[in-house]
PLY file of the C-alpha trace (Angstrom):
ply
format ascii 1.0
element vertex 109
property float x
property float y
property float z
element edge 108
property int vertex1
property int vertex2
end_header
-4.15 10.38 12.39
-3.25 7.26 10.48
-2.32 3.69 11.20
-0.24 3.54 8.01
3.47 2.90 8.50
6.41 4.16 6.48
8.38 1.32 4.93
11.71 1.59 3.11
14.16 -0.54 1.12
15.90 -1.79 4.26
12.81 -3.01 6.12
10.35 -3.91 3.33
11.11 -7.62 3.54
10.51 -7.77 7.31
7.54 -5.37 7.34
5.67 -6.69 4.27
7.10 -9.90 2.83
7.22 -11.60 6.23
3.88 -10.17 7.39
1.14 -12.73 8.06
-2.20 -11.64 6.65
-3.07 -8.71 4.41
-0.60 -5.89 3.78
-1.48 -2.99 1.48
1.44 -0.91 0.22
1.07 2.55 -1.30
3.95 3.52 -3.61
3.85 7.33 -3.73
5.87 10.55 -4.02
5.41 14.03 -2.55
5.24 15.65 -6.02
2.47 13.29 -7.24
-0.98 14.96 -7.10
-3.00 11.70 -7.43
-0.82 10.25 -4.62
-1.80 13.16 -2.39
-5.47 12.48 -3.24
-5.36 8.76 -2.44
-3.26 9.19 0.72
-6.12 10.33 2.98
-8.33 7.51 1.64
-5.69 4.94 2.59
-5.27 6.60 5.98
-9.02 6.17 6.62
-8.96 2.54 5.48
-5.91 1.86 7.67
-7.99 2.94 10.67
-11.10 1.03 9.55
-9.11 -2.15 8.90
-6.92 -1.99 12.00
-6.15 -5.56 13.01
-7.28 -6.88 9.61
-4.82 -5.19 7.26
-1.45 -3.52 7.58
-1.22 -0.35 5.47
2.25 0.85 4.50
3.65 3.68 2.40
6.81 3.59 0.28
8.26 6.87 -1.02
9.50 5.98 -4.52
11.97 8.87 -4.61
14.11 7.30 -1.88
13.26 3.59 -2.18
14.31 2.75 -5.72
15.25 -0.85 -4.89
11.74 -1.79 -3.70
10.06 0.16 -6.48
12.17 -1.69 -9.06
11.67 -5.10 -7.43
7.90 -4.81 -7.89
8.13 -3.13 -11.31
6.36 0.04 -10.16
6.43 2.38 -13.15
3.41 4.61 -12.45
2.23 6.07 -9.18
0.20 5.92 -7.13
0.57 2.15 -7.19
-1.21 0.25 -4.45
-0.01 -3.34 -4.04
-1.89 -5.97 -2.03
0.15 -8.70 -0.34
-1.33 -11.77 1.36
1.10 -13.59 3.66
3.99 -11.86 1.88
2.89 -12.71 -1.67
1.75 -10.07 -4.15
-1.90 -10.85 -5.00
-3.30 -7.67 -6.58
-2.48 -4.10 -7.53
-4.17 -0.84 -8.42
-2.43 1.78 -10.55
-3.60 5.38 -10.42
-6.17 7.13 -8.26
-9.08 5.06 -6.98
-11.84 6.48 -4.79
-12.73 5.17 -1.35
-15.69 2.94 -2.37
-13.60 1.02 -4.93
-10.53 0.81 -2.66
-12.68 -0.28 0.28
-14.05 -3.09 -1.89
-10.49 -4.24 -2.66
-9.73 -4.21 1.08
-12.91 -6.22 1.80
-12.11 -8.69 -0.95
-8.56 -9.39 0.22
-9.18 -9.17 3.97
-11.90 -11.83 3.65
-9.92 -14.20 1.41
0 1
1 2
2 3
3 4
4 5
5 6
6 7
7 8
8 9
9 10
10 11
11 12
12 13
13 14
14 15
15 16
16 17
17 18
18 19
19 20
20 21
21 22
22 23
23 24
24 25
25 26
26 27
27 28
28 29
29 30
30 31
31 32
32 33
33 34
34 35
35 36
36 37
37 38
38 39
39 40
40 41
41 42
42 43
43 44
44 45
45 46
46 47
47 48
48 49
49 50
50 51
51 52
52 53
53 54
54 55
55 56
56 57
57 58
58 59
59 60
60 61
61 62
62 63
63 64
64 65
65 66
66 67
67 68
68 69
69 70
70 71
71 72
72 73
73 74
74 75
75 76
76 77
77 78
78 79
79 80
80 81
81 82
82 83
83 84
84 85
85 86
86 87
87 88
88 89
89 90
90 91
91 92
92 93
93 94
94 95
95 96
96 97
97 98
98 99
99 100
100 101
101 102
102 103
103 104
104 105
105 106
106 107
107 108
């Protein structure tokens, strides 16, 4: 069970760029092993931060426009948006303690 939402090229602006507060976006692909490792971590954090952070997933294989707009060249790429503005990013696998700290840092700011 996850509170993460799927976001695509057509609704990224409404779902993320117009979102008030913290939005964390996971750029991933089904063939990406590190993406499959970080996915469950983000699912857990989406539940823990319900009401404090919106967690979204963007499949890079079918959402080229959004991937290009944010210059995502390596995945997993986790982008942190505050009130629609990109404020931080993590490239590659990051374990739950480090990702949770990023969530804490940006949810509190």
